[in-house]
C-alpha positions as CSV (number, residue, x, y, z in Angstrom):
1,X,0.0,0.0,0.0
2,X,3.0,2.4,0.3
3,X,2.9,3.0,-3.4
4,X,-0.6,4.5,-3.1
5,X,0.4,7.6,-1.1
6,X,0.1,9.8,-4.2
7,X,-3.3,8.6,-5.2
8,X,-6.7,10.2,-4.4
9,X,-10.0,8.5,-4.5
10,X,-12.4,10.1,-7.0
11,X,-15.4,10.0,-4.7
12,X,-13.7,12.4,-2.3
13,X,-12.8,14.9,-5.0
14,X,-16.4,15.7,-5.9
15,X,-17.8,16.2,-2.5
16,X,-18.3,20.0,-2.7
17,X,-20.3,22.3,-5.0
18,X,-22.2,21.5,-8.1
19,X,-19.8,19.6,-10.3
20,X,-22.3,18.5,-12.8
21,X,-22.3,21.8,-14.8
22,X,-19.9,22.1,-17.7
23,X,-16.6,23.8,-17.3
24,X,-16.3,27.4,-18.6
25,X,-13.5,27.8,-21.2
26,X,-11.4,29.5,-18.6
27,X,-11.8,26.7,-16.1
28,X,-11.3,24.2,-18.9
29,X,-7.8,25.7,-19.6
30,X,-6.8,26.5,-16.1
31,X,-8.0,23.5,-14.1
32,X,-5.2,21.6,-12.4
33,X,-7.2,18.4,-12.4
34,X,-10.4,17.5,-14.1
35,X,-10.9,14.5,-11.8
36,X,-12.8,16.7,-9.3
37,X,-15.6,17.1,-11.8
38,X,-16.4,13.4,-11.6
39,X,-19.1,12.7,-9.1
40,X,-19.7,9.2,-7.6
41,X,-22.3,8.1,-5.1
42,X,-20.1,5.0,-4.3
43,X,-22.1,2.7,-6.5
44,X,-21.8,1.6,-10.2
45,X,-22.9,4.3,-12.5
46,X,-25.4,3.0,-15.0
47,X,-27.2,4.6,-17.9
48,X,-29.1,3.6,-21.0
49,X,-27.0,1.1,-22.9
50,X,-24.0,1.6,-20.7
51,X,-24.3,-1.2,-18.3
52,X,-21.7,-3.5,-19.9
53,X,-18.8,-1.0,-19.8
54,X,-19.7,1.4,-17.0
55,X,-17.0,1.8,-14.4
56,X,-17.5,1.7,-10.6
57,X,-16.1,5.0,-9.6
58,X,-15.9,4.1,-6.0
59,X,-13.1,1.6,-7.0
60,X,-11.2,4.2,-9.1
61,X,-8.2,6.0,-7.7
62,X,-6.6,8.8,-9.8
63,X,-2.9,9.7,-9.4
64,X,-0.5,11.9,-11.4
65,X,-1.1,13.2,-14.9
66,X,1.5,11.8,-17.3
67,X,0.2,12.9,-20.7
68,X,-2.2,15.3,-22.3
69,X,-3.8,15.8,-25.7
70,X,-5.6,18.7,-27.3
71,X,-8.8,18.0,-25.3
72,X,-7.8,15.3,-23.0
73,X,-5.6,14.5,-20.0
74,X,-4.2,11.1,-19.1
75,X,-3.6,10.1,-15.5
76,X,-2.1,7.0,-13.9
77,X,-4.3,5.3,-11.4
78,X,-5.7,2.1,-9.9
79,X,-9.0,0.5,-10.7
80,X,-10.0,-2.6,-8.6
81,X,-6.4,-3.1,-7.6
82,X,-5.1,-3.0,-11.2
83,X,-2.7,-0.4,-12.6
84,X,-4.6,1.6,-15.2
85,X,-4.4,4.7,-17.4
86,X,-7.3,7.1,-17.1
87,X,-8.2,9.3,-20.0
88,X,-10.3,12.3,-19.0
89,X,-12.1,14.3,-21.7
90,X,-13.8,17.6,-20.6
91,X,-16.6,19.6,-22.2
92,X,-16.1,23.3,-22.2
93,X,-19.3,25.3,-21.5
94,X,-19.1,28.1,-24.1
95,X,-18.2,25.9,-27.1
96,X,-21.3,23.7,-27.8
97,X,-19.9,22.4,-31.1
98,X,-16.7,21.3,-29.5
99,X,-18.6,19.8,-26.6
100,X,-20.8,17.7,-29.0
101,X,-17.7,16.7,-31.0
102,X,-15.9,15.5,-27.9
103,X,-18.9,13.5,-26.7
104,X,-19.2,11.9,-30.2
105,X,-15.5,10.9,-30.1
106,X,-15.9,9.5,-26.6
107,X,-18.9,7.4,-27.6
108,X,-17.2,6.1,-30.7
109,X,-13.9,5.3,-28.9
110,X,-15.7,3.4,-26.1
111,X,-17.8,1.4,-28.6
112,X,-14.8,0.4,-30.5
113,X,-12.5,-0.4,-27.5
114,X,-15.3,-2.5,-25.9
115,X,-15.4,-4.9,-28.9
116,X,-11.6,-5.2,-29.5
117,X,-9.4,-7.9,-28.0
118,X,-5.9,-8.5,-29.3
119,X,-2.4,-8.7,-27.7
120,X,-1.3,-5.7,-29.8
121,X,-4.4,-3.5,-29.0
122,X,-4.7,-1.6,-25.8
123,X,-7.0,-3.4,-23.3
124,X,-10.2,-1.6,-22.4
125,X,-11.1,-1.7,-18.7
126,X,-14.2,0.5,-18.3
127,X,-15.6,4.0,-18.9
128,X,-17.7,6.6,-17.3
129,X,-20.0,9.3,-18.9
130,X,-20.6,12.0,-16.4
131,X,-20.8,15.4,-18.1
132,X,-18.8,17.6,-18.1
133,X,-16.1,15.0,-17.8
134,X,-15.9,11.7,-19.7
135,X,-13.6,8.9,-18.5
136,X,-12.0,6.0,-20.4
137,X,-10.0,3.5,-18.4
138,X,-7.5,1.2,-20.1
139,X,-4.5,-1.0,-19.0
140,X,-1.4,1.0,-18.0
141,X,1.7,0.4,-20.1
142,X,4.9,1.3,-18.2
143,X,7.0,1.8,-21.4
144,X,5.3,4.9,-22.5
145,X,4.8,5.8,-26.1
146,X,7.0,4.6,-29.0
147,X,7.6,8.3,-29.8
148,X,9.1,8.8,-26.4
149,X,11.3,5.7,-26.7
150,X,12.6,6.8,-30.1
151,X,13.2,10.4,-28.9
152,X,15.7,8.9,-26.4
153,X,17.6,6.9,-29.0
154,X,20.5,8.2,-31.2
155,X,19.4,8.7,-34.8
156,X,19.6,5.5,-36.9
157,X,20.7,3.5,-33.8
158,X,17.7,1.1,-33.3
159,X,18.9,-2.5,-34.1
160,X,17.3,-4.0,-37.2
161,X,16.0,-7.0,-35.2
162,X,14.2,-4.6,-32.8
163,X,12.9,-2.6,-35.7
164,X,11.5,-5.8,-37.2
165,X,10.0,-6.9,-33.9
166,X,8.3,-3.6,-33.2
167,X,7.0,-3.3,-36.8
168,X,5.5,-6.8,-36.6
169,X,3.7,-5.9,-33.3
170,X,2.2,-2.8,-34.9
171,X,1.3,-4.6,-38.2
172,X,-0.4,-7.4,-36.3
173,X,-2.4,-5.0,-34.3
174,X,-3.5,-3.2,-37.4
175,X,-4.2,-6.4,-39.2
176,X,-6.6,-7.3,-36.5
177,X,-8.1,-3.9,-36.4
178,X,-8.8,-3.9,-40.1
179,X,-10.2,-7.5,-39.9
180,X,-12.8,-6.0,-37.5
181,X,-13.7,-3.3,-40.1
182,X,-12.1,-0.5,-38.1
183,X,-10.0,2.3,-39.4
184,X,-7.6,3.9,-36.9
185,X,-7.1,7.2,-38.8
186,X,-4.5,8.5,-36.4
187,X,-1.7,5.9,-36.5
188,X,1.5,7.5,-35.3
189,X,4.3,6.8,-32.8
190,X,2.6,8.8,-30.1
191,X,-0.4,6.5,-30.2
192,X,1.7,3.3,-30.0
193,X,2.4,2.2,-26.5
194,X,5.1,-0.1,-25.1
195,X,4.8,-2.5,-22.2
196,X,7.8,-3.5,-19.9
197,X,8.7,-6.3,-22.5
198,X,8.8,-3.8,-25.4
199,X,5.6,-5.2,-26.8
200,X,3.7,-2.5,-28.9
201,X,0.0,-1.9,-28.5
202,X,-2.1,0.3,-30.7
203,X,-4.0,2.9,-28.6
204,X,-6.1,6.1,-28.9
205,X,-9.2,5.4,-31.0
206,X,-10.7,8.8,-30.5
207,X,-11.1,9.5,-34.2
208,X,-11.3,5.9,-35.4
209,X,-14.4,4.7,-37.3
210,X,-16.0,1.6,-38.8
211,X,-15.1,1.4,-42.5
212,X,-18.7,1.2,-43.4
213,X,-19.3,4.5,-41.7
214,X,-16.3,6.5,-42.9
215,X,-17.0,9.1,-45.5
216,X,-14.9,12.0,-46.7
217,X,-12.3,13.6,-44.5
218,X,-13.9,17.0,-44.6
219,X,-13.3,18.8,-41.3
220,X,-11.1,15.9,-40.2
221,X,-8.5,16.7,-37.5
222,X,-5.7,14.3,-37.7
223,X,-1.9,14.7,-37.6
224,X,-0.5,16.0,-40.8
225,X,3.0,14.5,-40.5
226,X,1.5,11.0,-40.6
227,X,-1.6,11.7,-42.6
228,X,-2.2,10.1,-46.1
229,X,-2.5,12.5,-49.0
230,X,-6.2,11.7,-49.7
231,X,-7.1,12.6,-46.2
232,X,-5.1,15.9,-46.4
233,X,-7.1,16.7,-49.5
234,X,-10.3,15.8,-47.6
235,X,-11.2,13.1,-50.1
236,X,-13.0,9.7,-49.6
237,X,-10.6,7.4,-47.8
238,X,-10.3,3.7,-47.0
239,X,-8.3,1.5,-44.6
240,X,-5.3,2.2,-46.9
241,X,-4.8,5.5,-45.0
242,X,-3.6,3.5,-42.0
243,X,-1.1,1.7,-44.3
244,X,0.3,5.1,-45.4
245,X,0.7,6.0,-41.7
246,X,2.4,2.7,-41.0
247,X,5.0,3.5,-43.7
248,X,5.8,6.8,-41.8
249,X,6.0,4.9,-38.5
250,X,8.4,2.3,-40.1
251,X,10.6,5.2,-41.2
252,X,10.6,6.5,-37.6
253,X,11.7,3.1,-36.3
254,X,14.6,3.1,-38.8
255,X,15.7,6.6,-38.2
256,X,14.5,7.5,-34.6
257,X,13.7,10.9,-36.1
258,X,10.5,13.0,-36.4
259,X,9.1,13.0,-40.0
260,X,9.4,16.4,-41.7
261,X,11.2,17.7,-38.7
262,X,12.3,21.0,-40.5
263,X,8.7,21.8,-41.6
264,X,5.6,23.0,-39.9
265,X,2.7,20.5,-40.0
266,X,1.1,22.6,-42.7
267,X,4.2,22.7,-44.8
268,X,4.5,18.9,-44.4
269,X,0.9,18.5,-45.5
270,X,1.5,20.7,-48.6
271,X,4.7,18.8,-49.5
272,X,3.0,15.4,-49.2
273,X,-0.2,16.2,-51.1
274,X,0.7,19.3,-53.3
275,X,-2.5,21.0,-52.1
276,X,-3.6,22.0,-48.6
277,X,-6.2,24.9,-48.6
278,X,-4.8,28.3,-49.5
279,X,-1.1,28.0,-48.8
280,X,0.9,31.1,-49.1
281,X,4.3,29.5,-49.5
282,X,6.0,27.4,-52.1
283,X,8.0,24.2,-51.7
284,X,10.2,22.6,-54.4
285,X,9.2,19.1,-53.3
286,X,5.9,17.6,-54.3
287,X,4.5,14.2,-53.2
288,X,7.4,14.4,-50.7
289,X,8.2,11.8,-48.2
290,X,10.8,11.8,-45.4
291,X,14.2,10.9,-46.8
292,X,15.3,7.3,-46.3
293,X,18.8,6.9,-45.0
294,X,21.4,5.7,-47.4
295,X,22.1,2.7,-45.3
296,X,18.5,1.6,-45.1
297,X,18.2,-2.1,-46.1
298,X,16.4,-2.6,-49.4
299,X,14.0,-4.9,-47.7
300,X,12.6,-2.1,-45.6
301,X,12.9,0.7,-48.1
302,X,11.0,-1.3,-50.7
303,X,8.2,-2.0,-48.2
304,X,8.1,1.6,-47.0
305,X,7.8,3.0,-50.5
306,X,4.9,0.7,-51.2
307,X,3.2,1.7,-48.0
308,X,3.4,5.4,-48.6
309,X,2.5,5.4,-52.3
310,X,0.4,8.3,-53.4
311,X,-2.0,5.8,-55.0
312,X,-3.9,4.0,-52.2
313,X,-4.5,1.0,-54.5
314,X,-0.8,0.4,-54.7
315,X,-0.4,0.2,-51.0
316,X,-0.4,-3.4,-49.5
317,X,-3.0,-4.6,-47.1
318,X,-1.9,-5.4,-43.5
319,X,-2.3,-9.1,-44.3
320,X,0.5,-8.8,-46.8
321,X,2.6,-6.6,-44.6
322,X,2.5,-9.1,-41.8
323,X,3.4,-11.9,-44.1
324,X,6.3,-9.9,-45.5
325,X,7.6,-9.0,-42.1
326,X,7.2,-12.5,-40.8
327,X,9.2,-13.7,-43.8
328,X,11.9,-11.1,-43.1
329,X,12.0,-12.4,-39.5
330,X,12.4,-16.0,-40.6
331,X,15.0,-15.1,-43.2
332,X,17.0,-13.0,-40.7
333,X,16.9,-15.8,-38.1
334,X,18.4,-18.2,-40.6
335,X,20.8,-15.8,-42.2
336,X,22.1,-12.8,-40.2
337,X,23.3,-11.2,-43.4
338,X,19.8,-11.3,-45.0
339,X,19.2,-7.5,-44.8
340,X,22.4,-6.7,-46.6
341,X,21.8,-9.3,-49.3
342,X,18.2,-8.7,-50.1
343,X,17.7,-6.7,-53.2
344,X,14.4,-6.9,-55.1
345,X,15.6,-4.9,-58.0
346,X,18.4,-7.4,-58.6
347,X,15.9,-10.3,-58.9
348,X,16.3,-11.6,-55.4
349,X,13.7,-14.3,-55.2
350,X,12.4,-13.8,-51.6
351,X,9.8,-16.5,-51.8
352,X,12.3,-19.0,-53.0
353,X,14.6,-17.9,-50.2
354,X,11.9,-18.5,-47.6
355,X,11.1,-21.9,-49.1
356,X,14.7,-22.9,-48.8
357,X,14.9,-21.8,-45.2
358,X,11.6,-23.6,-44.5
359,X,12.9,-26.8,-46.0
360,X,16.2,-26.6,-44.1
361,X,14.3,-26.1,-40.9
362,X,12.0,-29.1,-41.6
363,X,14.8,-31.4,-42.5
364,X,16.8,-30.5,-39.4
365,X,13.9,-31.4,-37.2
366,X,14.1,-35.1,-38.1
């Protein structure tokens, strides 16, 4: 129990005043903690259609904030004796459209998280809808974000076997997500979390959607540095937007750098798509992508170039990406020099190579 000294039980935070009103914009920006706006009577909070995922706030303890987004704050805490991450979303009083948008994102994220179950997808624990604050509880991952991890590495220093392992975790999570008909739409290193064993889990489904319900990207608020050209142009999009973003993430793994680091997000968007609104500057690059390092193995550069193709139809599906990466892993295990010898432009028969390794492994097992 000594580790709980920094935790506060929610039910004691909301004991005074009327905490059910929405925050004013000033309070929204200045509030040190939004947890005091959650009110609990000490019993499970139930509402229409919410019984299956509603959290028992009397069992929720909120600790220190460790991350924040544009309209959210994330705290570490304990729920029913389990380490959890608690995402709080607050509705500002004077901005009705933003309040409605945040509620819609909350409802969508909970509905998606509730139905997902995979080793490479963040585990949903519970949620609470108590305006002006909404709460989403997930497992806590001690490794932090992939972005944070890469930020602490020297450029181009991540070992290729670790790049491959992390890339496979992400690809498998996304393969499962797409198999469920879900588009993430904000895949980036900040939304990829690491556990203590360096296993990656896809997180943050605030702007995700079912493929059957996704229309155009008009008014969409994603992250330009990772966003596919068709989304930047506010065109109709498919699950291939996540493949484009995966290509950028794979580039991050290989370089440990920030994509388009010397550009503003708007400049990056213009360079990637050639057209973003009414831009008042010019760039010599069009259909630009982050520069691949000269030492990048052909196996990875070939896959990255396919993933971030301007034409969505030329991007592979995650089923194929997983197969390719698993093939790389098998080949690298059998031949440590695989990455230096693989060259698709030189007629390297990757499938024949894998077949040879498979036969060797089968014969050695007798």
